[in-house]
C-alpha positions in Angstrom: 25.5 30.7 42.8 24.5 27.0 42.8 25.9 26.6 46.3 23.9 29.6 47.6 20.6 28.3 46.1 21.2 24.9 47.5 22.0 26.3 50.9 18.7 28.2 50.9 16.8 25.1 49.8 18.5 23.0 52.5 17.4 25.6 55.1 13.8 25.2 53.8 14.1 21.4 54.2 15.4 21.7 57.7 12.1 23.3 58.7 9.9 21.0 56.6 7.1 19.2 58.4 4.9 18.4 55.3 4.7 14.7 56.1 5.0 12.4 59.1 8.7 11.7 58.3 9.6 15.1 59.6 8.5 14.1 63.1 10.7 11.0 63.4 13.9 12.1 61.6 17.2 12.8 63.4 18.6 14.8 60.4 17.5 15.7 57.0 19.6 13.9 54.4 20.0 16.6 51.8 22.9 15.7 49.5 26.5 14.6 48.9 29.0 15.5 46.2 30.2 18.7 44.6 27.5 20.9 43.1 30.0 22.8 41.1 31.6 19.9 39.3 28.9 17.3 39.3 27.9 16.2 35.8 25.4 13.6 37.0 22.8 13.3 39.7 22.4 9.9 41.5 19.0 9.5 43.1 18.5 6.8 45.7 15.4 5.7 47.5 15.4 7.1 51.0 17.8 7.6 53.9 18.5 4.6 56.2 19.6 4.6 59.8 23.3 5.5 59.1 22.2 8.3 56.7 19.7 9.7 59.3 22.5 9.7 61.9 25.0 11.5 59.7 22.8 13.6 57.4 24.7 12.2 54.3 23.2 9.8 51.7 24.7 6.3 51.0 27.0 6.0 53.9 26.0 2.5 55.3 27.0 -0.9 53.9 25.2 -0.3 50.6 26.9 3.1 50.3 30.3 1.6 50.8 29.5 -1.0 48.1 28.3 1.7 45.8 31.6 3.6 46.4 33.6 0.5 45.4 31.6 0.2 42.2 32.0 3.8 41.3 35.7 3.6 41.9 36.0 0.6 39.6 34.1 2.4 36.9 36.3 5.5 37.2 33.5 7.7 38.6 34.4 10.1 41.4 31.6 10.4 43.9 33.0 13.6 45.3 33.6 15.3 41.9 31.4 13.7 39.2 28.2 13.1 41.2 25.6 15.0 43.2 23.9 12.3 45.4 20.3 12.7 46.7 17.3 10.6 47.6 13.6 10.7 46.6 12.8 11.9 50.2 15.0 13.8 52.6 14.0 12.0 55.8 14.3 8.4 56.9 11.1 6.3 56.8 10.7 4.3 60.0 12.2 0.8 59.9 13.8 1.7 56.6 10.6 1.0 54.7 10.0 2.3 51.2 8.7 5.9 51.2 5.0 6.1 50.4 3.7 8.0 47.3 2.4 10.8 49.5 5.8 11.1 51.3 7.6 11.3 47.9 5.0 13.9 46.7 5.7 16.0 49.8 9.4 16.0 49.0 9.0 16.3 45.2 9.5 20.1 45.0 12.8 19.9 46.8 14.0 17.0 44.6 13.0 18.9 41.4 14.6 22.1 42.6 17.9 20.3 43.3 17.8 18.8 39.8 17.1 22.3 38.3 20.0 23.9 40.2 22.5 21.1 39.4 21.2 20.8 35.8 23.0 17.4 35.2 23.8 16.0 31.8 22.9 12.5 33.2 20.5 11.3 35.9 21.0 7.9 37.6 18.0 6.2 39.1 19.5 4.0 41.8 16.9 1.2 42.4 13.2 0.7 41.7 11.9 3.5 44.0 13.9 6.2 42.3 12.9 4.8 38.9 9.2 4.8 39.7 9.4 8.4 40.9 10.1 9.5 37.3 9.2 6.7 35.0 5.4 6.0 34.7 5.6 2.5 33.2 5.6 -0.4 35.7 8.8 -2.3 34.7 11.1 -4.3 36.9 14.4 -2.6 37.4 16.0 -5.8 36.0 14.2 -5.3 32.7 15.2 -1.7 32.2 18.5 -1.2 34.1 21.3 0.1 31.9 19.0 1.6 29.3 19.4 5.3 28.4 15.9 6.9 28.8 15.1 10.4 27.5 12.7 11.8 30.0 11.3 15.3 30.6 12.2 16.3 34.1 11.9 19.8 35.4 10.9 21.1 32.0 14.0 19.7 30.2 14.7 16.5 28.3 17.3 14.5 30.3 19.3 11.4 29.8 18.4 9.0 32.6 19.8 5.5 33.4 18.3 3.1 36.0 20.8 0.9 37.9 20.5 -1.7 40.6 20.4 -0.4 44.2 23.6 -1.4 46.0 21.5 -2.9 48.8 20.3 -5.5 46.3 23.9 -6.3 45.4 24.8 -6.9 49.0 22.8 -10.2 48.6 24.3 -11.0 45.2 27.9 -12.0 45.4 28.6 -13.6 42.0 30.7 -11.5 39.6 30.3 -13.9 36.6 29.3 -12.5 33.2 25.6 -11.4 33.4 25.4 -11.4 37.2 23.8 -8.3 38.9 27.3 -7.2 40.1 28.7 -7.6 36.5 25.8 -5.6 35.1 26.1 -2.9 37.7 29.8 -2.3 36.7 28.9 -2.3 33.0 26.1 0.2 33.6 28.4 2.5 35.6 31.0 2.3 32.8 28.3 3.4 30.4 27.4 6.3 32.7 31.1 7.2 32.8 31.2 7.5 29.0 28.0 9.6 29.0 29.4 11.9 31.6 32.6 12.4 29.6 30.8 12.6 26.2 
């Protein structure tokens, strides 16, 4: 049932031209992961060049790093997560999507959340956080916190984490470093998924 609804939604997205991004994309980047087994939704910012080329989210350098962290935390990307972005099409030059672009894609995003109905939502980076959390807080101040937010008419547990592209520039793994905090946040998410 979930798979059929998601396929129908994907077909709608394929024909979408609500914003300028529809004119410049190669592919829509709809999702990754298993809708039947996913207990959490991970929401990123927007597709990059690799994602636009393949139609799959988080497949570039940042995606590979994310996969490493997920594996270390004991989270299966292919079974535990349903991976999406705030927008389905790549913004030119990999810029941050505008508010109007995110608004154009919002109904698709909310529909995916409704269909998957996750027990946990992971906001991967500041853009994803700002899409759902109205207060203007730096991701570094709020990452790892469990937020109870109403999304799609339901209260949901949401956790912001650093975007892996930020971690590409942060190499230290000492206690309290961004990479150390990312691993701790993902381990907390693993506990929530299993709880």
